[in-house]
Backbone as CSV, one residue per row, in Angstrom:
resi,resn,N_x,N_y,N_z,CA_x,CA_y,CA_z,C_x,C_y,C_z
1,MET,0.580,-0.992,-0.142,-0.148,0.014,0.070,0.882,1.215,-0.032
2,GLU,0.637,2.073,-0.770,0.801,3.421,-0.647,0.323,4.511,0.020
3,LYS,1.017,5.239,0.508,0.105,6.551,1.441,0.393,7.657,0.689
4,VAL,-0.682,8.385,0.584,-0.505,9.711,-0.739,-1.596,10.835,0.370
5,GLU,-1.137,12.275,0.166,-2.164,13.067,0.742,-2.280,14.222,-0.674
6,LEU,-3.533,14.021,-1.058,-4.080,14.852,-2.013,-4.483,16.326,-1.370
7,LYS,-4.220,17.318,-2.305,-4.698,18.433,-2.399,-6.054,18.811,-3.292
8,VAL,-6.916,19.128,-2.820,-8.251,18.896,-3.687,-8.662,20.352,-3.480
9,SER,-9.146,21.002,-4.789,-9.834,22.301,-4.771,-11.158,22.107,-5.016
10,GLY,-11.950,23.101,-4.566,-13.320,23.744,-4.712,-14.375,22.788,-3.297
11,MET,-13.606,22.140,-2.473,-14.327,21.927,-1.076,-14.517,23.140,-0.051
12,SER,-15.828,23.147,0.386,-15.813,24.363,1.305,-16.532,24.185,2.384
13,CYS,-17.042,22.821,2.406,-17.991,22.202,3.548,-18.028,21.020,3.939
14,GLY,-18.759,20.804,5.094,-18.949,19.178,5.379,-19.750,18.466,4.196
15,HIS,-20.511,18.753,3.480,-21.159,18.179,2.054,-19.854,17.599,1.443
16,CYS,-18.969,18.681,1.093,-18.083,18.427,0.086,-16.934,17.171,0.571
17,VAL,-16.919,17.285,1.742,-15.939,16.388,2.405,-16.868,15.145,2.194
18,ALA,-18.024,14.875,2.635,-18.653,13.622,2.609,-18.703,12.964,0.937
19,ALA,-18.854,13.779,0.284,-18.829,13.524,-1.448,-17.596,12.929,-1.504
20,VAL,-16.466,13.557,-1.276,-15.351,12.964,-1.921,-14.767,11.899,-1.222
21,SER,-15.269,11.865,0.360,-14.723,10.386,1.346,-15.385,9.353,0.289
22,LYS,-16.708,9.384,-0.054,-17.859,8.615,-0.472,-17.357,7.985,-1.879
23,SER,-16.874,8.963,-2.524,-16.246,8.487,-3.962,-15.048,7.875,-3.627
24,LEU,-14.037,8.313,-3.001,-12.571,7.709,-2.643,-12.866,6.297,-2.101
25,SER,-14.051,5.977,-1.239,-14.162,4.944,-0.599,-14.758,3.772,-1.436
26,ALA,-15.357,4.009,-2.443,-16.034,3.278,-3.053,-15.237,2.435,-4.039
27,LEU,-13.510,3.108,-4.075,-12.682,2.469,-5.179,-11.987,1.140,-4.497
28,ASP,-12.064,0.357,-5.122,-11.109,-1.084,-4.848,-9.837,-0.678,-4.622
29,GLY,-9.367,-0.727,-3.163,-7.906,-1.002,-3.070,-7.652,0.346,-2.306
30,VAL,-8.734,1.266,-1.947,-8.207,2.361,-1.382,-8.744,2.453,-0.074
31,ASP,-7.985,2.704,1.104,-8.380,3.073,2.600,-8.443,4.403,2.663
32,VAL,-9.392,5.048,2.879,-9.356,6.307,3.124,-8.887,6.711,4.788
33,VAL,-8.022,7.574,4.929,-7.486,7.631,6.422,-8.311,8.643,6.660
34,SER,-8.630,10.039,6.086,-9.165,10.892,6.321,-9.350,12.003,5.393
35,VAL,-10.458,12.713,5.217,-10.781,13.656,4.211,-11.431,14.995,5.079
36,GLU,-10.645,16.091,4.545,-10.839,17.689,5.308,-11.014,18.392,4.127
37,VAL,-11.688,19.442,4.371,-11.749,20.545,3.354,-10.272,20.757,2.919
38,GLY,-10.453,20.751,1.594,-8.952,20.997,1.054,-8.090,19.891,0.859
39,SER,-8.133,18.580,1.441,-7.291,17.411,1.552,-7.905,16.215,1.600
40,ALA,-7.055,15.174,1.325,-7.641,13.988,1.522,-6.318,13.064,1.671
41,ARG,-6.229,12.182,2.750,-5.142,11.339,3.266,-5.706,9.742,2.887
42,LEU,-4.826,9.187,2.447,-5.412,7.917,1.974,-4.105,6.816,1.517
43,SER,-4.389,5.698,1.598,-3.335,4.396,1.137,-4.468,3.677,0.083
44,TYR,-3.278,3.389,-0.904,-4.183,2.719,-2.212,-2.968,1.358,-2.287
45,ASP,-3.321,0.570,-3.361,-2.703,-0.120,-3.822,-2.400,-0.047,-5.062
46,PRO,-1.064,0.298,-5.526,-0.851,0.807,-6.909,-1.047,-0.633,-7.933
47,ASP,-1.288,-2.009,-7.433,-1.582,-2.995,-8.445,-2.900,-2.900,-8.715
48,LYS,-3.863,-2.279,-8.044,-5.174,-2.426,-8.284,-5.519,-1.135,-8.975
49,LEU,-4.938,-0.085,-8.838,-5.439,1.155,-9.527,-4.324,2.425,-9.495
50,SER,-4.463,3.264,-10.214,-3.455,4.215,-10.351,-3.932,5.908,-9.830
51,ARG,-2.996,6.765,-9.534,-3.183,7.973,-8.886,-4.087,8.706,-9.780
52,GLU,-3.976,8.509,-11.169,-5.024,9.097,-12.163,-6.436,8.665,-11.922
53,ARG,-6.584,7.373,-11.667,-7.900,6.773,-11.373,-8.583,7.477,-10.030
54,ILE,-7.538,7.781,-8.906,-7.962,8.168,-7.849,-8.597,9.795,-7.841
55,ALA,-7.628,10.562,-8.904,-8.008,11.777,-9.163,-9.361,11.897,-10.039
56,GLU,-9.564,10.945,-11.015,-10.907,11.190,-11.646,-12.187,10.537,-10.544
57,ALA,-11.843,9.954,-9.620,-13.123,9.538,-8.651,-13.092,10.800,-7.734
58,VAL,-12.165,11.615,-7.659,-12.583,12.868,-7.148,-13.094,14.132,-7.979
59,ALA,-12.808,13.978,-9.205,-13.405,14.731,-10.313,-14.857,14.092,-10.374
60,ASP,-15.040,12.989,-10.354,-16.513,12.273,-10.324,-17.491,13.084,-9.176
61,ALA,-16.897,13.267,-8.090,-17.279,14.140,-6.907,-17.517,15.515,-7.136
62,GLY,-17.012,16.014,-8.210,-17.039,17.550,-8.380,-16.287,18.281,-7.806
63,PHE,-15.083,17.674,-7.799,-13.726,18.389,-7.079,-12.415,18.003,-7.710
64,GLU,-11.350,18.721,-8.016,-10.324,18.810,-8.649,-9.069,18.641,-7.627
65,VAL,-8.325,17.367,-8.142,-7.057,17.425,-7.233,-5.840,18.087,-7.942
66,VAL,-5.429,19.032,-7.461,-4.143,19.947,-7.713,-2.839,19.583,-7.071
67,ALA,-1.860,19.620,-8.063,-0.311,19.467,-7.313,0.128,20.320,-6.274
């Protein structure tokens, strides 16, 4: 498992946190450590999915992973 902290733009409230958390938790191979306004910390299995797929899940929730 690889650990990563993502910076997420567009989040401003608890609903945003819940949406990102739900989207990330739905991915196979992801263990969400915490989601706060502006960031998400998680562990993921790089054999099951890529960082790009994780960013897509955040985008599907309506937000953007920034560098």
